[in-house]
N, C-alpha and C positions, 0 to 999 in steps of 0.2 A: 616430477609431475605435480601440479597444483590443482586441487579440486575446488569447485565453487562452494562457498560457504552456504549452509542452509539458512533460510530466512523463515520467520514465523508468519510472513505475509505473502499472499498470492494475489495475482491479478483478479480483480472483481470483488475482493473483500471490502467490506465497509470498515473504516478505521477511524479512530479518534486521535487527533494530534495532541501530544503531551506538552511540547515546549515550543518556544519561538513566537513569532508575531501572530501566528494563526492558532495559538493554543485554544483548545476547546472545540475546534471545528471538526465536524464529521464529514467524510467524503469517501468516494469509491476509488480504489487503487486502479490507475490507468495502466501503469507498467512497473515492472520490478527489474532492477539491475543487481543481481546477486554478487557479482565480482566487486562492484563498488559499494555494496551494502546500502543502496539507496532505492527509494520508491518515488513515483510521481502520483500524487493524489489530486483528484479532480477538484478544482477551485481553491487549492491551497498553495501557498508560496508563489503567488503570482509575481512575475517580473515583466518589465517592458523590454522589448527587443526592437531595434531599428531594422526593418526588413525591406529589401529591394523587391519590386514586383517580379514574379516568376510564374511558372506553369500552375502551381498550386494556389498561390496567393496573387491574384490579379492586381489587387490594390496594395501598393506598398505603404510604408509609413511605420508608425509606432504600434506594435502589436503586443497585447497581453498574452502571456503563456505561462503554463505551470513549470516550475523548476523542481528538480529532485530534492528530497529531504532525506536525512539519514533514517534507516529502518528502526533504530532504537528510539526515535522520537514519535513513533506511532504505536497504537495498541489496537488489536483486532476487537471489533464489536460483535458479540455473539448474536446470531439471528433469533435464537429462542428467548434468551433472557433480556436481550437489548442492552446489556451492560458491557463496558470495556473489560476485557479479560486477558489473563495470561493464557498461553497456549501450551498444551501438553501433547505428546505424541503417543499413540497406543496402537498395538497390533490387533487387527480384527481376526475373527475365526477363519475368514477366507484368505488370510495371508497379506492383507493390505495394511500399510502403515498410514494412519490418518491423524489429522489434528483434532484435538478435543478441548472443549472449554473447561478451564479449571474451576469456574464458578458453579455451573449447573451440570457439568458432565456430558453435555450434548456433543455429538460428533459434528465438526464443522464441515469436513469434506464429505461429499456424498458419493 
């Protein structure tokens, strides 16, 4: 039995891209793929796809879309201090395991 690996990034987090052609860009995480250890970040790693018209996309042609990047190439940006930070996990008194900013100590998960 194989379990899915834990990632330090969740859907909706603001992240900073550390490497690649989009280094330095900040964006919101659109989706997370824990098994592949990849994330899709809004406006980052744009690729062109040749698409036929269908129900969703009435106009076919060349479409720009986000491609996944490896989870190790992004760093979560803390909402309180506004800095890219490492993530720690801590147990709260009510028994929840939450993510915590290593820079300022703020709990990221509410």
